[in-house]
ZAMARGU-4260 file (C-alpha; in steps of 0.2 Angstrom, whole numbers, plus 5000, padded with zeros to 4 digits):
<rodrens>
0) 5946/5390/5427 | 5943/5407/5424 | 5951/5424/5417 | 5939/5430/5404 | 5935/5412/5399
5) 5953/5408/5395 | 5966/5396/5402 | 5981/5407/5411 | 5996/5412/5401 | 6005/5423/5413
10) 6023/5426/5413 | 6024/5432/5432 | 6012/5425/5444 | 6012/5434/5460 | 6015/5424/5476
15) 6009/5428/5495 | 6023/5436/5503 | 6014/5441/5519 | 6000/5433/5528 | 5990/5442/5541
20) 5976/5436/5552 | 5964/5452/5555 | 5960/5451/5574 | 5945/5458/5583 | 5946/5475/5591
25) 5932/5487/5597 | 5930/5504/5585 | 5917/5517/5585 | 5904/5516/5598 | 5902/5498/5602
30) 5905/5491/5585 | 5919/5476/5582 | 5930/5476/5567 | 5944/5464/5560 | 5957/5477/5554
35) 5968/5468/5541 | 5977/5484/5535 | 5980/5498/5548 | 5986/5487/5561 | 6001/5475/5560
40) 6002/5480/5542 | 6001/5499/5543 | 5997/5502/5525 | 6000/5496/5508 | 6001/5510/5497
45) 5988/5516/5492 | 5977/5507/5504 | 5977/5514/5522 | 5965/5502/5531 | 5954/5487/5529
50) 5940/5484/5542 | 5929/5469/5542 | 5916/5477/5553 | 5900/5470/5563 | 5888/5482/5571
55) 5873/5479/5581 | 5861/5493/5587 | 5863/5503/5597 | 5882/5502/5593 | 5888/5511/5577
60) 5900/5524/5570 | 5893/5542/5576 | 5897/5558/5569 | 5916/5559/5564 | 5928/5568/5551
65) 5938/5562/5536 | 5951/5572/5525 | 5962/5567/5512 | 5957/5550/5506 | 5942/5539/5501
70) 5931/5526/5511 | 5923/5511/5500 | 5910/5503/5510 | 5903/5486/5505 | 5889/5478/5514
75) 5889/5459/5516 | 5874/5457/5527 | 5862/5469/5535 | 5862/5488/5532 | 5871/5504/5537
80) 5863/5522/5535 | 5875/5535/5531 | 5872/5554/5533 | 5884/5569/5532 | 5884/5589/5535
85) 5880/5593/5518 | 5863/5584/5518 | 5868/5568/5510 | 5858/5553/5517 | 5855/5536/5513
90) 5856/5517/5516 | 5866/5504/5509 | 5860/5486/5511 | 5867/5468/5507 | 5877/5469/5491
95) 5877/5488/5490 | 5893/5499/5489 | 5896/5516/5493 | 5913/5524/5487 | 5914/5541/5496
100) 5928/5553/5491 | 5931/5564/5507 | 5943/5575/5499 | 5945/5592/5508 | 5932/5586/5522
105) 5917/5577/5527 | 5909/5574/5544 | 5895/5559/5543 | 5889/5546/5554 | 5888/5526/5549
110) 5874/5517/5559 | 5866/5501/5558 | 5849/5500/5549 | 5836/5488/5556 | 5838/5475/5569
115) 5851/5462/5570 | 5870/5463/5566 | 5876/5472/5550 | 5892/5465/5543 | 5902/5473/5529
120) 5920/5479/5523 | 5927/5496/5524 | 5943/5500/5513 | 5952/5517/5515 | 5961/5522/5498
125) 5973/5537/5500 | 5972/5551/5488 | 5987/5560/5478 | 5992/5577/5485 | 5983/5584/5470
130) 5967/5577/5474 | 5967/5578/5493 | 5958/5595/5494 | 5944/5591/5481 | 5927/5593/5485
135) 5917/5578/5493 | 5907/5566/5481 | 5900/5549/5482 | 5897/5534/5469 | 5884/5522/5475
140) 5880/5506/5468 | 5865/5495/5473 | 5868/5477/5473 | 5859/5475/5456 | 5869/5488/5447
145) 5886/5478/5450 | 5893/5469/5436 | 5895/5452/5437 | 5900/5437/5428 | 5899/5417/5431
150) 5909/5404/5424 | 5914/5386/5427 | 5911/5387/5445 | 5919/5405/5448 | 5907/5420/5451
155) 5914/5438/5451 | 5907/5455/5457 | 5916/5468/5449 | 5916/5483/5462 | 5930/5492/5453
160) 5940/5487/5438 | 5939/5473/5427 | 5936/5453/5427 | 5930/5440/5417 | 5925/5451/5402
165) 5914/5463/5413 | 5919/5480/5420 | 5914/5492/5434 | 5907/5510/5431 | 5915/5517/5446
170) 5929/5529/5443 | 5943/5528/5454 | 5955/5544/5456 | 5968/5532/5463 | 5967/5517/5450
175) 5960/5504/5458 | 5953/5486/5456 | 5941/5478/5469 | 5934/5460/5465 | 5924/5449/5475
180) 5926/5431/5469 | 5916/5416/5476 | 5924/5399/5470 | 5912/5383/5471 | 5922/5368/5478
185) 5936/5361/5466 | 5937/5376/5454 | 5950/5389/5452 | 5953/5406/5445 | 5966/5415/5437
190) 5966/5435/5437 | 5977/5449/5429 | 5984/5462/5439 | 5993/5477/5432 | 6012/5474/5435
195) 6016/5490/5444 | 6002/5489/5456 | 6002/5484/5474 | 5988/5469/5477 | 5981/5459/5492
200) 5967/5446/5496 | 5955/5446/5510 | 5946/5429/5514 | 5928/5433/5519 | 5923/5414/5520
205) 5930/5396/5517 | 5948/5393/5513 | 5958/5393/5497 | 5976/5390/5490 | 5983/5406/5483
210) 5998/5410/5472 | 6005/5391/5468 | 5996/5375/5469 | 6007/5368/5481 | 6006/5381/5495
215) 5996/5378/5511 | 5977/5382/5512 | 5974/5399/5520 | 5957/5401/5530 | 5944/5416/5533
220) 5949/5432/5539 | 5966/5432/5533 | 5974/5446/5523 | 5986/5440/5509 | 5999/5452/5503
225) 6004/5448/5484 | 6022/5450/5478 | 6028/5457/5461 | 6019/5449/5445 | 6006/5452/5433
230) 5993/5439/5439 | 5986/5428/5454 | 5979/5411/5454 | 5967/5403/5467 | 5960/5387/5470
235) 5947/5379/5481 | 5952/5362/5486 | 5940/5361/5500 | 5921/5355/5501 | 5915/5372/5505
240) 5913/5387/5494 | 5928/5399/5495 | 5924/5419/5495 | 5937/5432/5494 | 5940/5449/5488
245) 5955/5454/5478 | 5960/5471/5478 | 5974/5480/5469 | 5979/5499/5466 | 5992/5510/5459
250) 6004/5516/5472 | 6005/5534/5475 | 6024/5534/5481 | 6020/5549/5493 | 6024/5553/5510
255) 6009/5547/5521 | 6005/5557/5538 | 5990/5551/5547 | 5983/5558/5561 | 5966/5547/5565
260) 5954/5551/5552 | 5966/5564/5542 | 5978/5558/5530 | 5990/5570/5523 | 6008/5572/5515
265) 6015/5581/5528 | 6014/5585/5547 | 6012/5604/5544 | 5997/5599/5534 | 5989/5587/5547
270) 5992/5603/5560 | 5982/5614/5548 | 5968/5600/5546 | 5966/5599/5565 | 5966/5618/5566
275) 5953/5618/5550 | 5942/5605/5560 | 5943/5614/5577 | 5939/5631/5569 | 5926/5624/5557
280) 5934/5631/5541 | 5941/5626/5524 | 5929/5612/5521 | 5923/5610/5540 | 5912/5625/5540
285) 5897/5615/5547 | 5907/5604/5559 | 5901/5615/5575 | 5882/5616/5570 | 5878/5600/5562
290) 5873/5584/5571 | 5866/5568/5563 | 5848/5564/5567
</rodrens>
């Protein structure tokens, strides 16, 4: 039992209001993803997409643009090498996180590093209208710098937000929590979630009971959308470990107009973005000359 080491005393526990199986689809250049948000569930303000991706050389995600949101890439296995048209380059490996604010414009590539299959999660988080055209930036956390805690058969890695008395150093322009929980068999966890936030769970491995004790167990690769409340409870009643991410964020309550990798508030802004990209201006100045190596 765990929430900063205390038994739960929540007034409004969140229940599962929607369950979605993330189905396999092709993406990029030969990569495979399970898209939990962005397909059947179009979005969950402020979240635009969640992909559980698998990529094996020579497949990958070659040069492509973004504008108007953030991408959070969390490696579960293997590695991905990222490079962009501003000269930023690096490799994230198992347990590492890259939090990229695309802002007014990025063109980058994401390709597997080394042999074998690389697997991870990529989350797209919308930016408010006031932040959509800010300068691009990165926050990168190697695995050993991610805050973590372990108690009573529950381990948490705090990518954003706070849990079990530890806090992430990541700055979230759109207020966000991103927690990676592992529960040993027979254990449970109870986690606070700000009442005004939208939240969901994605199950990476195993199966668990979410929301109320008598609900049916749910297996890996499901997204569980949580209803209103101030907390969520999870039980692992299986004989294997349960691993899931709990993600929540403050809704922006703004219009969302998306055209592939561009996310703005109006169709006129999307039209300007397409023009900026085509004519290599207003943040895409290097679009015509740059190619990843």
